[in-house]
C-alpha positions in Angstrom: 29.4 1.1 -79.7 27.4 3.9 -81.2 29.1 5.3 -84.3 32.0 3.7 -86.2 35.0 5.1 -84.2 36.1 3.4 -81.0 36.1 5.7 -78.0 39.6 6.5 -76.6 40.7 7.3 -73.1 41.1 10.9 -74.2 37.5 10.9 -75.4 36.4 9.8 -72.0 38.5 12.3 -70.2 37.1 15.1 -72.5 33.6 13.9 -71.6 34.5 14.2 -67.9 36.0 17.7 -68.5 32.9 18.8 -70.4 30.6 17.7 -67.5 32.6 19.9 -65.0 30.2 22.8 -65.4 31.6 24.6 -62.3 35.2 24.5 -63.5 36.7 27.9 -64.4 36.5 28.4 -68.2 40.1 29.6 -68.4 41.3 26.5 -66.6 39.4 24.3 -69.0 40.9 26.2 -71.9 44.4 25.7 -70.6 43.8 21.9 -70.3 42.4 21.7 -73.8 45.4 23.7 -75.1 47.8 21.5 -73.3 46.1 18.4 -74.9 46.1 20.1 -78.3 42.4 19.9 -78.7 39.7 22.5 -79.3 36.3 23.0 -77.5 34.7 21.5 -80.6 36.7 18.3 -80.2 35.7 18.2 -76.6 32.0 18.7 -77.5 32.2 15.9 -80.1 33.8 13.6 -77.6 31.1 14.5 -75.0 28.4 13.7 -77.5 30.0 10.4 -78.5 30.4 9.2 -74.9 26.9 10.5 -74.0 25.4 8.4 -76.9 26.8 5.2 -75.3 24.4 5.6 -72.3 27.0 4.0 -70.0 24.9 5.0 -67.0 22.0 2.9 -68.1 23.8 -0.4 -68.8 26.5 -2.7 -67.5 29.5 -0.7 -68.6 32.2 -1.2 -66.0 34.3 -3.5 -68.2 33.7 -1.4 -71.3 34.8 1.9 -69.6 37.8 0.0 -68.2 38.7 -1.1 -71.7 38.4 2.5 -73.0 40.6 3.9 -70.2 43.3 1.3 -70.7 45.2 -0.9 -68.3 44.5 0.2 -64.7 47.3 1.1 -62.4 45.6 -1.1 -59.8 42.5 -3.2 -59.1 41.1 -4.1 -55.7 38.0 -5.2 -54.0 36.6 -2.5 -51.7 33.6 -2.4 -49.3 31.7 0.9 -49.2 28.1 1.9 -48.3 27.4 -1.7 -47.2 28.4 -3.2 -50.6 31.4 -4.7 -52.2 32.9 -3.2 -55.4 35.8 -3.9 -57.8 37.7 -0.6 -57.9 40.1 0.0 -60.8 42.4 3.0 -60.8 43.4 4.6 -64.1 46.0 7.3 -64.9 44.7 10.5 -66.5 46.2 12.5 -69.3 44.4 15.7 -68.7 44.9 15.7 -64.9 48.4 14.3 -64.4 48.3 14.9 -60.7 45.2 12.6 -60.4 44.0 9.1 -61.2 40.4 8.1 -61.7 38.9 5.3 -59.6 36.0 3.5 -61.3 33.8 1.4 -59.0 32.1 -1.6 -60.5 29.1 -3.4 -59.1 28.7 -7.2 -59.3 26.1 -6.7 -62.1 28.7 -4.8 -64.2 27.1 -1.4 -63.6 29.4 1.5 -62.7 28.5 2.7 -59.1 30.9 5.6 -59.0 33.9 7.4 -60.5 36.2 9.5 -58.3 39.4 11.4 -58.7 42.2 10.4 -56.4 45.7 11.9 -56.0 48.2 10.0 -58.2 50.6 8.0 -56.1 53.6 10.1 -57.2 51.9 13.5 -56.8 51.9 15.7 -53.8 49.0 17.3 -52.1 49.5 21.1 -52.3 50.1 22.9 -49.0 46.9 24.9 -48.2 46.6 26.6 -44.8 43.0 28.0 -45.3 40.1 27.2 -47.6 40.5 30.7 -49.1 43.7 29.4 -50.7 41.9 26.6 -52.5 41.3 26.7 -56.2 39.6 24.4 -58.7 41.2 21.0 -59.1 43.6 21.6 -56.1 42.2 18.8 -53.9 40.0 15.9 -53.8 37.1 15.7 -51.3 39.0 13.2 -49.2 42.0 15.6 -49.1 39.9 18.6 -48.2 38.3 16.6 -45.3 41.7 15.4 -44.1 42.9 19.0 -44.1 39.8 20.9 -42.8 37.7 18.3 -41.1 34.3 16.9 -42.0 32.3 18.6 -44.7 28.6 19.2 -44.2 26.5 17.8 -47.1 24.3 20.5 -48.7 23.3 18.8 -52.0 24.2 15.7 -53.9 23.5 15.2 -57.6 26.1 12.7 -58.8 28.7 13.2 -60.1 28.5 16.5 -58.1 28.4 17.2 -54.4 28.0 20.5 -52.7 29.2 20.8 -49.1 29.6 23.4 -46.3 33.0 23.8 -44.7 33.4 25.7 -41.4 37.0 26.9 -40.8 38.4 28.4 -37.7 41.4 30.6 -38.4 44.4 30.7 -36.0 43.0 33.9 -34.5 39.6 32.2 -33.8 37.5 33.7 -36.5 35.1 31.2 -38.1 34.4 31.4 -41.8 31.9 29.3 -43.8 32.6 28.1 -47.3 30.6 26.3 -49.9 32.7 23.8 -51.8 31.6 21.9 -54.9 33.1 18.7 -56.2 32.7 16.7 -59.4 33.7 13.1 -59.2 35.3 14.1 -55.8 37.6 16.7 -57.5 37.2 20.3 -56.2 35.5 22.6 -58.7 34.7 25.7 -56.8 35.0 27.4 -53.4 32.8 30.3 -52.3 32.7 32.2 -49.0 29.2 32.1 -47.5 
């Protein structure tokens, strides 16, 4: 690893948090305060993880080691390929786990937030009630139907959502996800 200190699960989570550029600053601040760390600590963790260049090398097992023992591990087929998917608990987002998808060559194919098994999906009747980190992409699709892809730039995705209210009025929203966790909702 680059540097002398071993990366921790908290370092990796702070890296993820720092990459959530669309997350509301006040919400990021609350998470940092709850974890007892400053923005400077988050920035140092981000720099340390970034130096590892995990995206450019086989890092599935290394990231798994950093995140700790997985809650689960399974083989899953997606996009015509087979992956090993390990699911890890998160300290900064207790309502969610992180799924890490490993390819057969050891590269990480994807990372996605999923609802923790013991956590409840919030009741949301309309997209206007959504807020950052309220839902995963899969949960939003389950609740409001298919999302229309606008732009993908992993780990981000921007989608259109058409919602018909009970009185028949159709509203369009733009929803942005990072690692499949909702970051922002805007009325179009």
